[in-house]
N, C-alpha and C positions, 0 to 999 in steps of 0.2 A: 632437502622440496621442496620447494615451493612453499608454501602457504596464503591460502583462502580466507578471511574473519567471512562470514554472514549472522550479518546483527537483528535483531529480534527474531531468530531462527527459530522460538514457539510459535511466534504468530503467524498468522494466515498464508501469509508472501516469503516471509522468511524460510519455514518452513517448504514453500512451493518449488524456493532454490536453490534451499538445497534437493530435496526430491529428483530436481531437473539435473543440477550438478549430479550426480550419482552415478543416475541413469550413462550422462556422455561421459565416463568412467575417463575425467579428469584428469589428472595428472598430479595435479595440486593436492595437498590436504586441507580438509575442507574444514574449520574449525568452526561451530557451534556455538558464538557467543550468547551467555545466557545470566540471567538472573539466583538462575537457580537448578546446580547442573543434574541434581538427583528427578526433580521430577524431567528436561527435559530425555534422560537418560532413556523412563518411560516411553514420550513422545514417539522420540527414535529406534525405539525398542526393536524392529524392521528393519532398519538402514542399520549395514555396515559400515566401514573402515571410518566411521564419523570421529570426530574431538569434540571435547565442550573445555569451556572455556566461561569460567565466572568474568561477565559486561555488568556490568551497572551502568547506564551514558550518566546518570546527576554521580555514582560516584565514583572519586577521577582515580583512588587511591586502582582499582580495577584494569583502572588502561591498559599499565606496561607489562600488564602478566598479559591483557588479553593482545596487548599488538608483539611481542616476537617473535622474532623472526615473520609474520606474517609480510606479502607481498601487494596482496589488495585487501576490496575491506568496498563490500555492499553492507552499503550503511540508508536506512531509513529516522523515520521520524515516528514513533513511539506518538499516539492519538492523545492521551494527554500534558504532553509535554510543549508550551507556548514559549516556553523563555530562553530566541534562539540563544544568547547571549550568556546566561548560566549554561545551560544545561552542552550545547554544539561547538560554543566557539575554543570552552578546553580541549575538548576531546578534537576537534581540527587545526587547532597548533602544541601538540598533544602528537600528532598523524602528519602533520610537516617535519618538526622537531626529532622523526624518527627515519626523515625521507622514503615514505612510506609515497608513492607516486600516485597509482593506483588510485580510483575510486568512483563506484558508478551509487547512484544514490538515485535513492526512486523520491523523489516528485511527485508535480499530479500536472492533468493538463490543463491548464491557463498560468502557471505561476510566471512567466516572464511577465504577466498584462495585470495582478493584482499586483501589488507589492506587496501588501495585508497579512497579507496570508504568510507563516511560517515557514514555506518554501520556497519559498521569493529570496529567504531574505540564508533563510542556508547555501540555497545555489548562492549566491553573490559571497556568501561569505567561503565559501568551498576557490569559488574564482580567486579571493583578494590574496587568497596564500596562496597561488601557479598548481594547486594540482594534479596532477591530466584526471579528468574526470572522461562519466561520462555516466547523461541523466538522460531517468526512465521521466519519463510524463505521463503515463494512466491515464485512467480516464475517468470516467464512476464505476466504479464496482461493481458486478452481478453481487459477492459476497454479500451488501451492505446490510441487502436483503434477509439476511442468514443468521447477520451478526447482529450489526448498529441499530440495526430495525428489528431486530427479531422480536425481544419482549413484549411493543405495542401488537404485533403480528400475532403473538398465542397466545395473548392473554385478553388482549382485546379485537383483536380482528380487525384491523387498521396500523394502519403509516399513515403517521402525522408525524410531518412541515411545511416548515414554513413552499413554498418550493410553488407554487400556484398550477401553474401548468405547462412552465418550465420544460423543455427537453434536457435529456442528459443520453449521454454517448456513454453507452452499456460496455465493457471487458471482463472478461472472465482471469479470476485472479492467478489460474492458471497457466493463463497466458501470459500473463506479466510474469509467473516465473519461469517459466520460461525462457521467452530474451532474457531475463537477469544473466542464466543459467549462459546462456548463449552471447554474450556480450562480457562476459567475467572471464569465459573462454577462447576468448577471439578480445580481450584487451586495442591489442593497439591498431589494428583494423578501419577501430571506432571510438579510437581515444580526441577529448575532444568534442563529441558530436551531444545530440541533443537525438531523442527520438519519443517522440508524441506515441502510442501504443492504444489507440482505441479499437471499439470493435465497427463491425458494419453500422448501426441500428440507434437513431436518436428517437426516441419514445423518453414521452411524460411518467410521472409516479399515476394517472388516472388511463394510461395506455395499457401502466407495464402492471393494474391492478389488474386489469380486463383481461390479461394471456396469461393471467397465474391464475382467475379466477377460470376462465376457456381445463382448464384443470385441471379442478379440486373440487368436489363438493360440499362444503365448508366454508364460504365467500370474503374475500374480504375489501371493504373499503379501502379507498386513498383519500382524509380526509387532513384541506390545505390551512391551516392559521399563520395569522399577525406573526412578526417573532419575539414577540413579547411574550405572547400568548404562547409557543412554543418556549422560551427563556424559564419562561415560567413553574412550567410543563417538566421539562429537566431537571429544573433544579430543587424542586418538591422533589422529585425519583428518586437525587440524590446524586443527579450530575454535574460532575466541579463545572461553575463558570467558566473556564478555558476551554473545555473538552466541546459546549453549547457554542459559546461565542464560532468558533469551527464552524462545526455544526452550518450555524444560522447561513453564518456567510458559502459556505459552499450550498447549502440549498437556497440560499434566499438571492442572491447577489445573482445565479444565472434566469429571474424571472428578467433583469433589465439587459441579457443581455441579446448578440443573438447566440441562432443553435453552436453547438459545438461542429469542431471538426474535423471530419470524417480521415484519418490518415489509412496512410498503406503500409505501414514501416515493418508491420507484425507481416504479412504479409511476405515482400521485402526480403524477410531476417526469416523464417522460418519456411517460405515457400508455400504454408497454404493460409487457409480465414481462421479467422477465429474463432468460438464459439459463440453460434447464438441465443439470444435470448431464449427464444422455443426449446432449446435444447438443455438452457443449464434449468431451465425451472419441470422443468420433465426429470432432468438428472437430480434433482433435491426436491420433488414431487411431494415426496414420504414429511419433510420438513411443512410443510406450506399447508399440511391438511390436519395436523396433530390443531 
């Protein structure tokens, strides 16, 4: 039986990829690549027919077992990893040497235009090894509001970013997981293709804050700060320099760029419209109210 390895399996997107793959009753065996198998089994306790293998991108000793008999791989970049040569190159070379030629990589919208972000470098690395790939380039995650930005929302009732009035396109990670599962199951039909996966709305953080406040009583505010101030705030809060710089790049550079292009790839591939911001906020209302 062919096997599909899902890296980052216990993260937000990896979890959704596995959930949708299992819903499709795929004939492939799904392998969750995780650092802690016991913890992963608890997270996936309601999901049957799932295998687990220890996988840590920073530990090459875990590569061979994770890749055993694997046919396809879903690869994403852990947010704390920015050194592509140190962490990704050894793994991509091991994939090539084991002749695993089907790889779906979760990139980011605009990766082809921004050579300083890690996703661009990973895309180029994959291409250089002549692997058959599918690059998914999603826009800005709605779930950043309930993960990366949530601590400030919960404790300060603020969203603090160096984004100014820049517009972002908002996509639900459930939609991303759905598309990833679809192309993994239909790899040959989409091989060596690049898909922007976007929502239907370009909105600034000022506008998103207004949408949230229309649904809750304990209002939040958006505070735009300069990049140096943001760097100091996050470093004091214990965030790594690398992760902080990635956040600055992702939120500050759009101030000087055109609005994101809205793609219809999700609608074409899945035959329906993506999640709206309003429905996402309604779904997660309790988190924003707390």
